[in-house]
C-alpha positions in Angstrom: 27.6 -108.8 117.6 26.3 -108.1 114.2 27.3 -104.5 115.3 30.2 -105.2 116.7 31.4 -106.4 113.7 30.3 -104.0 111.5 31.8 -101.4 113.5 35.0 -103.2 113.3 34.5 -103.5 109.6 34.0 -99.5 108.9 37.0 -99.1 111.7 39.0 -100.9 109.0 37.9 -98.9 106.0 38.5 -95.8 107.9 42.1 -96.6 108.5 42.8 -97.9 105.2 41.4 -94.9 103.8 42.9 -93.0 106.1 46.6 -94.6 105.4 45.8 -93.5 101.6 45.1 -90.1 101.6 48.8 -88.9 101.0 49.1 -86.0 97.8 52.0 -85.4 95.5 52.0 -82.5 93.6 54.9 -80.7 91.6 55.5 -79.4 88.1 57.4 -81.3 85.4 60.3 -79.2 83.8 62.9 -78.7 81.2 66.3 -80.1 83.3 67.9 -77.7 80.5 65.7 -74.5 81.0 63.9 -75.0 84.0 61.0 -74.6 81.4 57.1 -76.1 82.1 56.4 -79.1 80.2 53.0 -79.0 79.4 50.6 -81.9 79.2 53.6 -84.6 80.3 52.0 -87.9 81.2 52.9 -89.0 84.4 51.9 -92.8 85.4 52.3 -95.2 88.7 53.7 -98.1 87.6 52.4 -100.2 90.4 48.6 -99.4 89.4 49.2 -98.1 86.0 47.0 -95.1 86.2 47.6 -92.1 84.4 48.0 -88.5 85.3 48.7 -85.5 83.0 50.2 -82.3 83.7 48.6 -79.2 83.1 49.5 -76.3 80.4 51.9 -75.0 82.4 53.4 -78.5 83.8 51.6 -78.7 87.2 50.7 -82.1 88.5 48.9 -83.6 91.7 48.2 -86.8 92.9 45.3 -87.8 95.4 45.0 -90.6 97.6 48.3 -92.3 97.3 49.2 -94.6 100.3 52.5 -94.3 102.0 55.5 -96.3 101.3 57.4 -96.9 97.9 56.3 -94.9 94.7 57.2 -95.9 91.5 56.5 -93.3 88.5 56.9 -93.2 84.9 57.4 -90.0 83.4 57.2 -89.0 79.9 56.5 -86.2 77.2 56.9 -85.6 73.5 60.7 -86.1 72.2 61.8 -86.7 75.8 63.6 -89.6 76.9 61.5 -91.4 79.6 62.4 -91.3 83.3 61.5 -93.8 86.0 61.3 -91.9 89.4 61.6 -93.6 93.1 60.0 -92.2 96.1 59.8 -93.1 99.7 56.6 -91.6 100.6 55.7 -90.7 103.9 53.3 -87.8 103.7 52.3 -84.9 101.5 55.3 -84.6 99.2 55.9 -81.4 96.8 58.5 -82.2 93.9 59.5 -80.9 90.5 60.1 -83.7 88.2 62.6 -83.3 85.3 63.0 -84.4 81.5 65.8 -84.1 79.1 63.7 -82.4 76.7 66.2 -79.4 75.0 69.2 -81.9 75.9 71.5 -80.1 73.4 71.0 -77.0 75.6 72.4 -78.7 78.8 74.8 -76.4 80.0 76.0 -75.4 83.4 76.0 -78.9 84.3 76.5 -80.8 87.8 79.7 -81.7 88.5 79.8 -84.4 91.0 79.2 -83.1 94.0 77.5 -79.7 93.7 76.2 -77.7 91.1 78.4 -75.6 89.1 75.4 -72.8 88.3 77.8 -70.3 89.4 80.8 -71.0 87.7 81.6 -69.4 84.8 82.9 -72.2 82.3 80.6 -72.9 79.0 79.7 -76.5 79.2 77.8 -78.6 77.1 76.5 -82.5 77.5 75.5 -85.5 75.5 72.6 -87.2 77.3 71.9 -90.8 78.6 69.8 -91.3 75.8 72.1 -90.4 73.2 74.9 -92.3 74.3 72.6 -95.4 74.1 71.1 -94.9 70.8 75.0 -94.7 69.6 76.5 -96.6 71.9 78.5 -98.5 68.9 80.8 -95.5 68.2 84.0 -94.1 70.7 84.1 -91.3 73.0 85.3 -88.8 70.4 82.3 -89.3 67.9 79.7 -89.3 70.7 81.9 -85.7 71.9 81.9 -84.7 68.1 78.2 -84.1 68.3 78.4 -80.4 70.4 79.0 -77.6 68.7 82.6 -76.9 68.3 83.9 -80.3 69.1 85.2 -82.0 66.2 87.7 -85.7 65.8 91.3 -86.4 64.9 90.9 -89.7 63.5 93.6 -92.6 62.7 91.4 -94.6 60.2 87.8 -96.0 61.2 89.3 -97.4 64.7 91.4 -94.7 66.6 89.7 -91.6 67.1 90.4 -88.4 70.1 88.0 -85.5 70.0 89.4 -81.7 69.7 87.6 -79.1 71.2 88.6 -75.4 69.6 91.5 -76.6 67.6 92.9 -78.3 71.0 93.7 -82.1 71.2 96.0 -84.8 73.0 98.2 -83.9 75.7 96.6 -80.5 75.7 92.6 -81.8 76.4 92.2 -83.5 79.5 89.6 -86.2 79.8 88.5 -87.1 83.4 87.0 -90.9 83.2 84.5 -90.5 86.9 86.4 -88.1 88.1 89.9 -89.7 87.6 92.1 -87.5 84.6 92.3 -90.6 82.2 96.2 -91.7 82.1 97.3 -93.8 79.4 99.7 -94.0 76.2 97.4 -91.1 74.6 100.7 -89.1 73.2 99.8 -90.4 69.5 97.5 -89.2 67.3 96.3 -93.2 66.6 95.7 -93.5 70.4 92.1 -93.0 71.4 91.0 -92.8 74.8 90.5 -96.3 76.6 87.2 -95.6 77.6 83.7 -97.2 77.2 81.4 -94.4 76.6 78.5 -96.7 76.4 77.6 -97.2 80.3 78.1 -93.5 80.8 74.9 -91.5 81.8 76.3 -88.3 80.4 79.3 -86.8 78.6 80.3 -83.4 79.2 82.5 -80.9 77.3 83.6 -77.9 79.4 84.7 -75.2 77.2 86.7 -72.9 79.8 90.0 -72.3 80.9 89.2 -71.9 84.2 88.6 -75.4 85.0 91.7 -75.7 87.5 90.4 -78.0 89.7 91.3 -80.7 87.1 94.5 -82.7 87.4 95.9 -82.7 84.1 98.8 -81.2 81.2 95.4 -79.1 79.4 94.9 -75.8 77.9 91.8 -74.7 78.3 88.8 -77.5 77.9 88.2 -80.6 79.6 85.7 -83.8 78.6 84.1 -85.6 81.4 82.5 -89.0 81.4 80.5 -89.3 84.2 78.3 -92.1 85.9 75.3 -91.2 87.9 74.8 -92.6 92.0 73.1 -96.0 92.1 69.7 -95.3 91.9 67.7 -94.9 95.4 64.9 -97.9 94.2 66.0 -100.3 96.4 64.4 -102.9 93.7 66.8 -104.5 91.0 66.8 -102.8 87.7 69.0 -103.0 84.3 68.8 -102.5 80.9 69.8 -104.2 77.9 71.2 -102.5 74.9 71.8 -103.9 71.2 72.8 -102.7 68.1 73.6 -103.8 64.8 75.4 -101.6 61.8 75.5 -103.2 58.4 78.9 -101.3 57.9 81.6 -103.8 58.9 78.8 -105.8 60.3 79.1 -104.4 63.4 77.8 -106.0 67.1 77.5 -104.0 69.8 76.1 -105.5 73.4 76.1 -103.4 77.0 73.7 -103.6 79.6 74.0 -102.7 83.5 72.1 -103.8 86.6 71.7 -102.3 89.9 70.3 -102.2 93.1 70.3 -100.2 96.4 70.6 -101.9 100.0 71.5 -101.5 103.7 75.2 -102.7 103.1 76.2 -101.3 99.8 74.2 -100.0 96.8 75.5 -101.8 93.6 75.7 -101.2 89.7 77.7 -103.8 87.1 77.6 -103.5 83.7 79.4 -103.9 80.6 79.9 -104.0 76.9 81.4 -106.2 73.8 81.7 -104.9 70.7 82.7 -106.9 67.3 82.8 -105.6 63.9 84.8 -106.6 60.7 86.1 -104.8 57.3 84.5 -101.1 57.2 83.8 -100.5 53.7 84.1 -97.2 51.6 81.2 -96.4 48.7 83.7 -98.3 46.1 86.0 -100.8 48.2 86.5 -102.6 51.6 89.0 -101.0 53.7 91.3 -104.3 54.9 92.2 -105.1 58.2 89.9 -102.2 59.8 87.9 -104.4 62.1 87.2 -103.9 66.2 87.3 -106.1 69.4 86.0 -104.5 72.8 85.2 -106.4 76.0 84.4 -103.8 78.6 83.3 -104.4 82.3 82.8 -102.3 85.5 81.4 -102.6 88.9 80.2 -99.6 91.6 79.7 -99.5 95.3 78.7 -97.0 96.8 78.1 -97.0 100.7 76.5 -93.9 102.8 77.6 -94.2 106.9 74.7 -91.7 108.1 74.8 -88.2 106.5 78.2 -88.0 107.3 79.9 -90.6 105.4 79.9 -91.3 101.7 82.4 -94.1 100.1 82.3 -95.3 96.5 84.5 -97.7 94.8 84.6 -98.0 90.9 86.5 -100.7 89.1 86.4 -100.8 85.5 88.6 -102.9 82.5 88.8 -101.7 78.8 90.2 -104.2 76.7 90.5 -103.5 72.6 91.9 -105.2 69.5 92.2 -102.8 66.4 92.9 -103.3 63.1 95.0 -100.7 61.2 94.5 -100.3 57.1 96.7 -102.8 55.5 97.2 -100.1 52.4 98.6 -97.7 55.2 101.6 -100.0 55.2 104.2 -99.9 52.4 107.5 -101.8 51.6 109.0 -98.8 49.5 109.4 -95.3 48.7 108.2 -95.8 44.9 105.1 -97.5 46.2 104.6 -95.3 49.5 104.2 -92.1 46.4 102.0 -94.3 44.6 99.8 -94.8 47.9 99.3 -91.0 48.4 98.4 -90.9 44.7 96.0 -93.7 44.5 92.3 -93.9 44.3 92.1 -97.4 45.7 94.2 -98.1 48.3 96.8 -101.5 48.0 96.1 -104.5 49.5 92.4 -103.9 48.9 90.4 -107.1 48.5 86.7 -107.6 47.1 85.3 -109.3 50.0 84.4 -108.6 53.3 86.7 -110.1 56.2 85.9 -110.3 59.5 89.6 -110.9 60.6 92.4 -108.7 62.0 96.0 -109.3 61.4 99.2 -106.9 61.7 99.4 -104.3 61.4 97.0 -103.9 64.3 97.2 -102.6 68.3 96.0 -104.5 71.3 95.5 -102.3 74.4 94.3 -103.1 77.8 93.2 -100.1 80.4 92.3 -101.2 84.3 91.4 -98.6 86.5 90.5 -98.2 90.1 88.8 -95.2 92.3 88.3 -94.9 95.8 86.7 -91.4 96.6 85.2 -90.6 100.1 83.1 -87.7 101.5 82.9 -86.5 104.7 80.2 -83.6 105.5 81.4 -81.5 108.3 78.5 -79.9 108.6 75.6 -78.4 105.9 77.7 -76.4 104.3 81.1 -78.3 104.1 82.6 -81.1 102.6 85.9 -82.8 102.9 86.7 -85.4 99.8 89.4 -87.7 99.4 90.4 -89.8 96.0 92.4 -92.3 95.0 93.2 -93.6 91.1 94.8 -96.3 90.1 95.2 -97.0 86.5 97.2 -100.0 84.8 97.8 -99.2 80.4 99.4 -102.0 78.4 99.6 -101.1 74.8 101.1 -103.6 71.9 101.5 -102.4 68.5 101.9 -105.4 65.9 103.6 -104.7 62.3 104.2 -106.5 59.2 107.5 -108.4 60.3 109.7 -110.5 58.4 110.9 -114.3 59.3 107.0 -114.7 60.8 108.0 -112.6 63.6 104.7 -110.6 62.9 102.9 -112.1 66.0 105.9 -110.5 68.2 104.9 -106.7 69.0 107.1 -104.1 67.5 105.9 -102.2 70.9 105.2 -102.9 73.8 104.6 -100.5 76.7 103.1 -100.6 80.6 102.0 -97.7 82.3 101.1 -97.7 86.0 99.7 -94.2 87.3 98.4 -93.3 90.5 96.8 -90.3 91.6 96.1 -88.9 94.9 93.6 -85.8 95.5 92.3 -84.4 99.0 90.1 -81.0 98.9 87.4 -78.9 100.7 84.4 -77.2 99.3 82.9 -74.6 101.9 79.9 -72.6 100.8 80.8 -69.6 103.2 77.7 -67.2 104.3 75.3 -68.4 101.5 77.3 -66.3 99.1 81.3 -67.5 99.2 82.4 -70.6 97.9 85.8 -71.8 98.3 87.2 -75.1 96.4 90.7 -75.4 97.3 93.1 -79.0 97.1 96.2 -80.8 96.8 97.1 -83.1 94.2 99.6 -86.0 93.3 100.5 -88.3 90.1 103.0 -90.5 89.6 103.6 -92.4 86.3 105.8 -94.8 85.5 106.2 -96.2 81.8 108.1 -99.3 81.2 109.3 -100.9 77.6 109.3 -104.4 76.8 112.6 -105.1 75.6 111.8 -108.4 74.0 110.1 -106.9 70.7 113.8 -106.5 69.4 113.2 -103.0 68.2 114.7 -99.9 69.6 111.5 -98.0 71.6 109.8 -95.3 69.7 109.4 -93.7 73.7 111.7 -94.4 76.5 111.3 -95.7 79.9 110.7 -92.8 81.6 109.3 -91.9 85.5 107.1 -88.7 86.4 106.5 -86.8 89.7 103.6 -84.1 89.4 102.5 -82.9 92.7 99.8 -79.5 92.5 98.0 -77.4 94.5 94.6 -75.3 93.5 92.5 -72.6 95.1 88.9 -71.5 93.5 87.0 -68.6 95.2 83.3 -68.0 94.1 80.5 -65.3 94.7 77.4 -64.1 94.4 75.8 -60.6 94.5 73.2 -59.1 93.2 72.5 -61.5 90.5 76.2 -61.4 89.7 78.8 -64.6 89.7 82.3 -64.3 90.1 84.9 -66.6 89.9 89.0 -66.3 90.7 91.4 -69.6 90.6 95.0 -70.3 90.5 96.7 -73.7 90.2 100.5 -74.1 90.8 101.9 -77.6 88.9 105.4 -79.0 89.0 106.3 -81.9 87.1 109.6 -83.8 87.2 110.7 -86.6 83.9 113.2 -88.9 84.9 114.0 -90.5 81.6 116.1 -93.9 80.5 117.3 -92.5 77.3 119.0 -94.7 74.6 121.2 -92.6 72.7 122.4 -92.6 68.9 125.5 -93.4 69.6 127.7 -96.9 68.3 127.1 -99.3 70.3 123.9 -97.4 71.6 124.0 -96.7 75.4 121.4 -96.0 77.9 121.6 -92.3 79.7 119.6 -90.7 82.4 118.0 -87.4 81.3 115.9 -85.2 83.8 113.7 -82.4 82.9 111.8 -80.4 85.4 108.7 -78.0 84.9 106.8 -75.4 86.9 103.6 -74.6 85.7 100.7 -71.9 87.3 97.8 -71.1 85.7 95.4 -67.9 86.7 91.5 -67.5 86.0 88.9 -65.6 86.5 84.9 -65.2 85.3 82.1 -63.7 85.8 78.2 -64.7 84.9 75.5 -62.7 84.9 71.1 -63.7 84.8 70.2 -60.2 83.2 66.6 -61.9 83.1 64.9 -65.3 83.1 65.9 -65.7 79.1 69.0 -64.1 78.8 72.2 -65.0 80.6 75.5 -64.3 79.6 79.3 -65.3 80.6 83.1 -63.9 80.5 86.2 -66.0 81.4 90.0 -65.1 81.2 92.8 -67.6 81.9 96.5 -68.1 81.3 97.7 -71.1 81.8 101.1 -73.2 81.2 101.6 -76.5 79.6 105.1 -78.7 79.9 105.6 -80.9 76.9 105.1 -84.4 77.2 107.4 -87.3 76.7 106.8 -88.1 73.3 107.2 -84.4 71.9 110.5 -84.5 73.9 112.1 -88.0 73.2 109.8 -89.7 70.1 112.7 -91.3 67.9 111.4 -94.0 65.6 108.6 -95.3 63.3 105.4 -94.8 65.0 103.4 -97.6 63.2 99.9 -96.6 64.2 99.6 -93.5 62.0 102.2 -95.2 59.3 105.2 -92.3 59.9 108.5 -91.9 61.6 108.3 -88.9 64.4 111.1 -87.6 66.0 110.5 -85.2 69.3 113.2 -82.5 70.4 114.5 -82.3 74.0 115.0 -78.5 73.8 111.1 -77.8 73.8 109.6 -75.3 76.1 106.7 -75.0 78.0 103.6 -73.7 76.1 102.0 -70.3 77.5 98.5 -69.7 76.7 96.2 -66.8 77.2 92.4 -67.6 76.2 89.1 -65.7 76.6 85.9 -66.8 76.1 82.6 -64.9 75.8 79.2 -66.6 75.6 75.5 -66.2 76.3 72.2 -67.9 76.4 68.8 -66.6 74.8 65.7 -68.2 75.8 62.9 -66.8 73.5 59.2 -67.7 75.4 60.5 -71.3 75.3 60.2 -71.3 71.8 63.5 -70.2 70.2 66.9 -71.0 72.1 70.1 -69.5 70.8 73.7 -69.9 72.1 76.6 -68.2 71.1 80.1 -68.6 72.4 83.5 -66.6 70.8 87.0 -67.4 71.9 90.4 -66.0 71.5 93.8 -67.5 72.3 97.3 -67.0 72.2 99.9 -69.8 72.8 103.6 -68.8 73.2 105.7 -71.7 72.2 103.4 -74.2 70.3 104.4 -77.7 70.0 103.0 -78.9 66.6 104.0 -82.0 64.3 105.4 -80.8 61.5 105.5 -82.8 58.2 108.9 -82.6 56.7 109.5 -83.0 53.0 111.4 -86.3 53.3 110.8 -90.3 53.1 112.6 -92.7 54.8 113.4 -96.0 53.8 113.6 -98.8 56.8 113.7 -102.6 57.0 110.0 -102.0 58.2 109.4 -100.2 54.9 109.1 -96.6 53.6 107.3 -94.1 56.0 107.0 -89.8 55.7 109.1 -87.8 58.3 107.6 -85.8 61.2 109.0 -83.3 63.5 108.1 -82.1 66.6 108.5 -77.9 66.6 107.5 -75.0 68.0 106.1 -71.7 66.7 103.6 -68.9 68.3 100.2 -69.3 67.7 96.7 -67.7 67.7 93.7 -69.5 67.7 90.0 -67.8 67.5 86.6 -68.8 66.7 82.9 -69.0 67.5 80.2 -71.8 68.2 76.9 -70.9 67.6 73.6 -73.2 68.4 70.2 -72.5 67.6 66.9 -74.4 68.7 63.5 -73.6 67.1 60.7 -75.3 69.0 58.4 -75.4 66.0 55.1 -76.5 67.5 54.4 -79.6 69.9 55.7 -81.9 67.9 58.9 -80.9 65.7 62.0 -79.1 66.4 64.6 -77.7 64.1 68.5 -77.1 65.6 71.1 -75.7 63.4 74.8 -75.6 64.3 77.8 -73.9 63.4 81.5 -74.0 64.4 84.0 -71.7 63.0 87.5 -71.8 63.8 91.0 -70.3 62.8 94.5 -71.2 64.0 97.7 -69.3 62.8 101.2 -69.6 62.9 102.4 -66.0 64.1 106.3 -66.5 63.0 105.8 -68.7 59.7 102.7 -66.6 58.7 100.4 -69.1 57.7 97.8 -71.4 59.1 98.2 -74.3 61.5 98.0 -77.7 60.3 95.4 -80.3 62.4 92.8 -77.8 62.6 89.5 -78.4 61.9 88.0 -77.0 59.0 84.5 -74.9 59.4 81.5 -77.0 59.4 77.7 -77.2 60.0 75.0 -79.2 61.1 70.8 -78.7 61.0 68.7 -81.5 62.4 65.1 -81.6 62.4 63.0 -83.8 64.3 59.5 -85.2 64.7 57.8 -86.4 68.1 54.7 -88.1 67.5 52.0 -88.4 69.8 51.8 -91.0 72.8 49.7 -93.8 72.1 48.3 -96.3 74.7 50.9 -99.0 73.6 53.3 -96.6 71.7 55.0 -93.8 73.2 57.9 -91.5 72.3 58.3 -92.3 69.0 59.9 -89.8 66.5 61.6 -89.5 63.5 65.1 -87.4 63.0 67.2 -86.3 59.9 70.0 -84.7 60.0 72.6 -82.7 57.7 76.4 -81.9 58.0 78.7 -80.2 55.8 82.4 -79.8 56.3 83.9 -77.0 54.4 87.7 -77.6 52.5 90.7 -76.9 55.2 91.6 -74.1 52.1 94.3 -72.3 54.6 97.0 -75.2 54.8 99.4 -75.0 51.3 100.9 -78.1 50.0 104.3 -77.2 51.2 102.7 -78.1 55.0 101.7 -81.3 54.2 102.0 -84.4 51.3 98.8 -83.9 49.6 96.7 -81.2 48.9 93.6 -81.1 51.7 90.2 -83.2 50.6 87.6 -81.6 48.9 84.5 -80.3 51.2 81.7 -83.2 51.5 78.0 -82.9 52.7 76.2 -86.0 54.8 72.8 -86.9 55.4 71.5 -88.8 58.5 68.3 -90.2 60.0 66.9 -92.2 63.5 63.7 -93.2 64.1 62.3 -94.8 67.7 59.5 -96.1 69.8 58.7 -97.5 73.1 56.7 -100.2 74.1 55.9 -99.9 77.8 55.6 -103.5 79.5 54.2 -103.4 83.0 57.3 -102.6 84.8 59.6 -103.5 81.6 60.2 -101.2 78.5 61.0 -102.1 75.1 62.7 -99.4 72.7 63.1 -99.8 69.0 65.6 -98.0 66.6 66.4 -97.5 63.2 69.5 -95.4 61.9 71.2 -94.9 58.3 74.7 -92.8 58.2 75.9 -91.0 55.1 72.4 -92.1 53.2 73.7 -90.7 49.6 76.6 -93.1 50.2 79.3 -90.3 49.2 82.7 -90.9 48.4 85.1 -88.5 50.6 88.1 -87.7 52.5 88.4 -85.9 56.3 91.2 -83.6 56.8 91.5 -84.5 60.2 92.0 -88.2 59.4 95.7 -89.2 59.3 95.1 -92.0 57.1 93.5 -90.1 54.8 96.7 -90.3 52.6 95.5 -93.7 51.7 92.0 -94.6 51.7 88.2 -92.7 51.5 85.9 -92.7 54.4 83.3 -95.3 55.2 80.1 -95.5 52.8 76.1 -95.6 54.0 75.6 -97.6 57.3 72.5 -98.8 58.2 71.5 -100.5 61.4 68.8 -100.9 64.4 68.9 -100.8 67.8 66.8 -102.9 70.6 67.1 -101.5 74.2 65.0 -103.4 76.9 64.7 -102.3 80.5 63.1 -103.9 83.7 62.1 -103.7 87.6 62.0 -106.7 89.4 
């Protein structure tokens, strides 16, 4: 009997040992450059066993049991990654970390790799988004070289890419072209970027598969699919910044399940009056409440379905000193060092002038894999945008909006992506967008924008082929746009007239890319695109309260026609020095712009400058340079420089609202990981913006502001607590508390920019 029991125990031991004889091996690589990351740390979260990759990034873990495996991956100056693997047998896998995050180009564009595409692109990583989630989408995008911001005070900003913004720049929110009241400089994209996984800026004119009236660049705000991990996991991120006493709280929770994988999240933002170095900027507070839910379901290997619901809600104050009651005070406001209505005390309230914005999105997407090389995609996007602007009105009527707009938008897309013979790729599709924009007549004020409907069918075809290390791309797109406008004319008494506008736009693009060696890659893209004038450019008539100006459109505006060429090159020298250089040249016929007139107008709502939409022929050219130097294992230096010129070919002068040259330098030091602390770093940055000296006083109301220099600081560390991680951070902006005004801020006429801003960040990540 003892012998029998001993044999049973021995057999059990052999079985148990046999069950845990699986090995997992591979390499740890830089996601951007595919270079090995030496001495990366891999930890098994269940047992806390630690493994270190060798100098070439290779690792191997033996005696692993089959089943669910949770790994924690970290490296100096990298954002840690948590990896879930279902182990059944020996596995070889490459693990990736975002090390050179400033070089994340040729991004994966939802569903297939765009490595063979000829667009130049750059990405803001999840790590950067979380560390600065109190900022807007435009402020986050501006971290990319060649991207700037057009702002209206402290609460509203939109991105500028190679001098183009607004109607010329398409913004895709999780694959849906953002549709809202984005026709004004004060109308920022109604997108909560804090829960995005990456923000990508595609600096190319060949992004033909994207819906939108753009002339060359696309901003992608994207979320990753729900993790394959069956355990519930989530994050909570909190930021406090001293200037404005701002509080930002965001978080997500997600889980994979058999019925449907899900992720829910949201954010809350609350801040009061911002402060320049010398005074408070009265009525510049901000409130945001945002939420989303993402559901995903796979039916075998053939069908993949996704449902996204999101809601963006904001209440934005507008600088009180930007609105004055008479012409004399307006001229005085342009010359004052301290704005009118400035107070010495901080205020948390938001009063007129202000804006409230609500944007709701529903997205339904289905993919059907016809075979291993062909996928059919169907997508629907519905959007509801509500915008109300409140002015300072007489007889206690300030609670009634002076502008109230409601916009419905519906988008349909069906497309096929097919790989042919592992050489050819075809991407073709049909799209349709319908938009209905309605004014609320109860405002008692003639609307700035008339009621209108637009119908926009489109089709595109893009071919890609790879031959002997060369990748070629050729694409075409056709859009038809039909406006039906209910316009109130200027007759006495006013009457409603129906106007129609029809535009046919076609686009052609071609490009090539060559990876000459492992360390050198070069690309060229050439495109002809067209853009029809938008409703504000055609029909604006009245006070645009958000930018404190009267705007007048021109019904006779013609389509813009653009020819753009982009050349880009990437160099990688021994994984230590990285250089990206991009040069571009663009001709735009019938370029539409908003010109400041030599006139002020006095209305019953106050005195305001006058702006009119006009057309000319424009030439835009410039270059972007990025240099990254890995000085040693701990220290990295990054330099960026953006050069741009934009010329009016008819008037023989330079265009307004174009960024000045700017340069940035960043240096980061990463500390060795310890037993309790990891991913510890300190980071300094310096930004110098040159004076926009090419604009004459005849083109604007005041001279362009002087150049300025800003210094920033960040530091952070992480604590590992079993399956939980706690991250702490500290940051400071404009450390020297410099007084300055930015040329691209519309409210520079009235006030300085914000002064020093110091804050802290706490992030908690867990897994059940």
